[in-house]
N, C-alpha and C positions, 0 to 999 in steps of 0.2 A: 077194222083200220082203214079207213078213206084214202084212196091212191088216184092219181089225176089219170087221165087216160092215156095209155101206152101205146106207142106204134105210130103217132101221128105226124112227128116231127124228122125229117130226115136232114141229111149235112146240111143242104143250102137253106134249108128253112130255118133252120137255127142261127147260121152264120148271117141271113137278113137280119133277125132279130137283133144280134147283136151289133153288125154294122149299124142297124138304123139306132140303137141306143147310143152310138158313139158320136151320132149325128155330124160325119165327115164334113159337108159344105158349113155349117154353122160354125164347128170349132177352125176349122181352115180360115175361115173370116175374121173369127174372134180371137181365135187362139196363136194363130200363127205371127201375127205383127209383135207379140210380145217375145216370142222368141227370137223375131229378128231385131227386137230394142235391144235385148240381151246377150245374144252373140252374133249380130250380123249373117255373114255369108255363111256360117257352120252348121246354120239351122237344121238343113236335111239332115246333117249327121245326128242332131240330138235324134229326131225320131226315130233313127236307125238304132241307138243305144237305148230308148227307153223301149223297143221292140223287143230286143236281145234280153233286156231284163226280165220281161214280162215272160218271153220263151224259157231264160232259165227256170223261173218259178213252175212254168208248164210241166217241164221234166216230171218232176217227183209230185206233182197236182195230178198229173193225169196217170200216171203208175198206181197210183193209191186210188184213182178214181174207178179202176177198172172192177172194183168190189162193190160202186157205191152207185145209185141212180136214185137220187132224193133231191128234191127240190129245195132243200137246205142248205145249199152252197156250200160257203166256205164253213158255216156252222156245224154240220155234218163231220167234216174233216177236223176240226178240232175237237168234237166228241170222238172220234177215234182215236184221236194220236193224246190228248190231254184228257179226256174222260168229259161226261157229261155237267158236271159242274162248269168247268172252262167254258165249254160250248155255250151254257146258257146264258156266264158274263158275256161273252163275245158276241151273244143275239142281241145285247142291248146296244153294243156297239152297232153294230149293221144297222139296226132299227134308226139309230141315230145320221148313220152315214147315208141312206138312202133317201130319207126323208129329207135330210137338208138338199143332197143333190136335187131333188124335184123342187122344192121349192125356191132354190137360187134359180134354176134353169125356167120353171116356170113364171119367174120374174123378169128373167129377159127375154122370154119368148113373148110378153106380154108389150116387154118396150119397142121389141122389133116388128111385132106386128101393128101397132100402134103407127110407126113411123113410115112402113110400107103402106098404108091407107090412107095416111095424113097425104103422102106422095102422091098417090094415085089418083083420090078422090078432094084432097083439100077436108076432109073430114078431121076432127079432132076427138078421138074417141080415147077415155082413158085406157090406161094399159089393164086394169082390173074386169074391166068390160071383158075385153078379149081371154083372158085369163079363164073367168068365168065359161063362157062360152064353148072354148074349145076343150076345157077340162070335163064338161060333160060330152062332148062328143068323144073325146079318149075313153073315157069310162065307159061308155056306151059300148063303144067298138071292144073294148077288155072284155066287157059282160058277154058279148056275143060270141067268143071264144076265139084260139088261135088263128083259127081260118081266114075269120073277117080281118083279122089286124094284118095277118099276112100278105092278104091281096092290097093292102094300103100300103105296107110297108115295102112290097118288092118295088112297085112303081115309083116310090118315091126314093129308093135306094139307084135304081136304074137312072132317073133325072139327075141325080145328084153326082154321078159318076161322068155322065155326059156332059153336064155344065163345066164340071172342073178340067176335063179332057179338051171341049171346047176352048177354054183359056189356054191352056198348053198349046193346043195347035195354034190358035191366034198367035200368040208369042212366038212358036217357032216360025209361021208364017211370015213373021214380019222382021224379025232379026236372024232368021236360020237357027241351026245348032250348036252355034256358038253361044247362044245363052247358057247351055249347059259347060258352064266355066267348072276346074275343081280350085278356085282361088277360094282359100277358107277352110277347104277339106285340110286341115291341118291341127297338130297338137296347139299351137300358138294361138290359133283364132279359135279354138274349142276350148280350152280351160283357162276362160277369163272370169271376172269375176260374177259375171251374171249366170254361170254354168249353171249354179242349183237352181234358180228361178227357172230358167229355160226348160232343163229336166222335170221340173216338177208340172209346166206347163205341158210339155210334152207327155207326161206319164198321164195327165188326165184323161188324156185321147184313148186310152187303153182301160178306163177304170169299170167298163160296163164285161170286160170278156168273162167276168165271174157267171154271167148269165147261161154260159154253154151248159156248164153243169146242173144249174138251175133248172134248166128244161130237160135235163136227163131221164125224169119219170117219162115225159111225152115223146122220146127219140126212139127212134125204129134202128135196133142194135146198137144202145148206148154205148157199148164197148168200142165200137168203131168209128160211128158218128160223132160222139164227143170229141174225142182227139183231131179228127180231119176239120170239125169245126171250129174249135178254138184255134190250132194253125193257121187256117185258111184266116180268122179275122186278125191274127196277129200279123198276117202277112199284109194283107189288105191295107191294115192303118197304116203299116210302117210305110210301105210303098207308095201309098195314097198322098201321104205328106210329104214325103220324100221326093218324090217327081214334082208335085204341084208347087214346094216351096224352094226346089232349086230352079224352076223355069221364072218363077216372079223373082228370085234373088241375082239370075243372069240378065233379066229385063231390066228392072231398074238400074244393076250394076252392083258388082261384090262391094265395092269402094264407098258405096251411095245406100247402100239398103238399111243399114244400122240407122244411118241419120234420119231417110226418110221415116222409118216406122217410129222412131222416137216423136216426130214431128207430126205425122201425119196416120197416126194410129188408126183410127176409124175408118179412113177411107181407102187407105193402102192398095186393098184387095182389088175393089170397086174401079181404082182409079187405072189400076195395070189393066183390067178387063175393059174398060171404057177407050183408053189408050191403044189398044191392040185392037180391038173387035168392033168396039161402038158402043151406044148406049142399050142397044138389044140385049148385049151380056151382061151390062149392069144391072138390067133390071132382072132379066131370069137369074141369077145370083141372088139379089134380095129376095125374089120369090122363094126360090129355093132354100135359103137361111131361113125363110118362115118354116116351111112345110119340113124341114129337117127337124128343125125344133119338135114341129107335132112328132114325128115318126121316131124322136129320141123318147121323148115323153111316151109314147104310146108302148113303146119297149120297154121302158124302164118301170111302166105300170104294170104291164103282164108279168115281168119279171119279179116286182117285188111283192106282187100279190100272192104269187106262188112262193115264196119266202115266207111270207105270215102266216100262208096255209101251213106250211110243212112247220111253223114254229109253234102253231096251236096245237097241231098232230102229234105233236111230240110234247105236249102239254107246257111249253115255256112260256105259251101266250094261252090267253082263253081258247077253249078247244071249239067255242061257238066258230070261229076261222077257219076250221079245217071243213065246214060244211061246202060241197058242192053241189051246182046246180044239174039238173038233167044234162048240160052239153058240157058236164065234167069241169066248170068253171069255177073257182073258189070265190064265189059272188060277195060273200061277206067281206074276205079280206081286200076284194078290188075296192068294197064301196068305203070302206073303212080308211083305206089308204088317200081315196080321193078325198075324203070329208076331213082328214086331219090338214092333208097338204093344202087343201083351199082354206080352212081357218087359219092356221099359221099365214100363208100369202095375205090374206084379208086384213088380218090384226097388224100387221107391217104397214101396209100400204094406205089403209083407211086412217092408219094413225100419221099418216105425214111420210113415212120413209121413204127416201129415196129408190127406185124399183132394184138401179144399177148398183150405186153407190153403196147402195145400204144391204136388200133384202140380196140380190145375186151376190154381192162380194161376201157377206159376212156368210152365208149358208153355202154356197160352193166351196170356201175355202175350209168350213167345217167338215163338209163330205167329203174332201180331198182329205184331210188330216184323217180322220176316220177309217178310210179305205186302204191306207197305208198301214194303219196301226192293225185293221185286219188281216191285211198280208202278212205282216209279223207274226202275229200268233198263229195265223193258218202254217207259216213256214217250219215253226218249231214244232207244230204239232205234225208235220208230216215227216221230219226228221226223227222225232221221237218214235211215230208209229214205227218206221221201217227199224229202225235200231232195236224195238222189240220183237220184230216180225222174223228178223236173221236173213230179211232178203238180202242185206247189204252185203253178204260173203259172196255173193253170185252177181249182182247188180249194183256194183258200190256207185257209181257217176248217177244214176238214176234213183235210187235210195239213200245214200249219203251227200254225195257231193256236191249234187245239184241242190237239195236242199239246206244242206247249211251254207252255201254259198248264197242262198235266198236269206236266210235271216240275216246274213252279215249286210247284205245290199238293201234289206228292206229297213234294217237299224240303221244305216247313212241317210237312206233318203229320208226316214223320221226326221232325224237331226236336220238336214238339211230344211226341211219342213218348217220344223218350230225357228230355224235358224233366219229363214226368208219369209215367215207367215206375215209380215207388214205388204212385202212385195205381193204376197198372194189377194191380201185385203186392198190392194191398189194403193198403197202406202198410208193408211190412216186405219182408225177406227180401233182404238182401246177398249171399249164395251165388248167388240166383236169378241175381242181374246179371250176374255172371262167364259165366253160359250165354250170354247175348247174344255172345259168343266164339264160339258155335258157327257164326254166321252167316257173319261172314268165314274162318275154317275150312274150312267147307264150301266155301264159292267156291275156296279157295285148292286144296283135295284135288282136288273134280271137274277144275279148270284143269289142273292138273297131270298127271290122268289123261286129258286130253284132248291133252293136247302127247306123252303116249306111244303116244297113237293116231291115227294121222295118218288114218285110215280114217272118222273121226268126220263124218258128213254128213247135215244136214236137208235136202239138195236136193232130194231123191226123194220127200219129200210135197208136193209141188206138184201142182195138179189138173190 
């Protein structure tokens, strides 16, 4: 049975991968104005709430993960808790989810790359050209193995942290520590009609945390490394956005920030950077937004290739996806992922679809809905696993209370997603709503495949 090379990744290596896949600067520039327009000065609290919800899920998730070191992520957990057939069906949702996220994010990257190059050189090069060029680059780096990817990711992550730190320092230097105001940190400001939309966008900043477990096979001492990496990721993401948005809110003014976000959505963060530090910081953020997307897409490419590898090894997908190169890289999985993403993006863009209003909006929304669906199923699986094992008698919080609470939380978030799907789509796209059918259809297709393949089995992945 093929296995990825163990003992390669430590806590910080895995943390770099997952944080890079979260694209902190790109999400800070692109998502925080949405939150500001929805809940105004309560935005920093939304990121903390999202982080706490993910941490709640992580309690049972990590306890169950003590006996799992497999690149199959949530699917393996579902197999342990609900059985191989449910896991096979969930694999279909996972595939749609991560392909959708990549398609949407590549489209957004193409637009940002085009805008940056046009500003610097005045050249108008279509987004598809940049997508093809850098998809080749990220594929090549993924094929070279995790070491090559880590060198790139580590550099970009450090620069992302520095540029946001520079923004916060510039804001404080101009206005003093008085920018950190507690106005808006109350229930009246938080629980407003825009709360659901804000929570969804904040939650999307944590969607790559599953990668910590996907890299478990390659981790050094996974029983220690994975929990440390996951909690580091959750803490970093929550604190990063909390401090950054708190400083921006105080600089603009808690009473004005919501209105500014509504009218100056695309330039809000850049305006704060320019006013507080000058054009050098604005240009630095613009460059880091583009490189942040590359880091994110490189991280997701590495993660999802290992997912496909694990699903091929479990015989849910063709066994050929489980083949490894001499460097222990799932080369076929890497190439299949890149080719499928490129085909989908190219078909839409060549057909004249708007890369932001259609491709990014439609596919990122579908990916977000899929991810929440998987978390809901995984929460049920974790609770079922512990209820059968009997561990709940001695470790009630981590084995029963936290998993059942997660089931309830993600059921509610799922309902919020459906109720606010128009907002995720940017206020339009009736056709896009039909794409949601891809999730149950994918579940049914992979479930049917599993019924025809009696040999599907995740049991060989136990430590």
